[in-house]
C-alpha positions in Angstrom: -147.5 -14.7 30.6 -147.4 -14.3 27.5 -151.2 -15.6 27.0 -152.5 -12.8 29.3 -151.0 -10.3 27.4 -152.4 -11.8 24.0 -155.6 -11.1 26.2 -154.9 -7.8 27.6 -155.6 -9.2 31.0 -153.7 -6.7 32.2 -154.4 -7.6 35.8 -152.7 -10.7 35.8 -149.9 -9.3 33.8 -149.3 -7.5 36.4 -150.2 -9.7 39.1 -147.3 -12.2 37.6 -144.8 -9.0 37.6 -145.1 -8.4 40.8 -145.5 -11.8 42.3 -143.0 -14.1 40.2 -140.6 -11.7 38.9 -140.2 -9.2 41.2 -138.5 -11.7 43.3 -136.2 -13.1 41.1 -134.9 -9.8 40.1 -134.4 -9.0 43.8 -132.2 -12.7 44.0 -130.2 -11.6 41.0 -129.7 -8.0 42.4 -128.0 -10.1 45.4 -126.2 -12.2 43.4 -124.7 -9.5 41.2 -122.4 -8.2 43.6 -121.4 -12.3 44.8 -121.0 -13.1 41.0 -118.5 -10.0 40.3 -116.5 -11.2 42.9 -116.1 -13.9 41.8 -115.4 -12.9 38.3 -113.0 -10.3 39.4 -110.6 -13.2 41.3 -110.7 -15.1 38.4 -108.8 -13.0 36.3 
């Protein structure tokens, strides 16, 4: 992604954000409440 940004290849940057980063963000959104619950249990 950095190389694409430096090359000002905004189409590739957008593709990376959409196809690689977005799924990771969705996964973290699903995991965050579970992590929060586990942390609360351990307190």
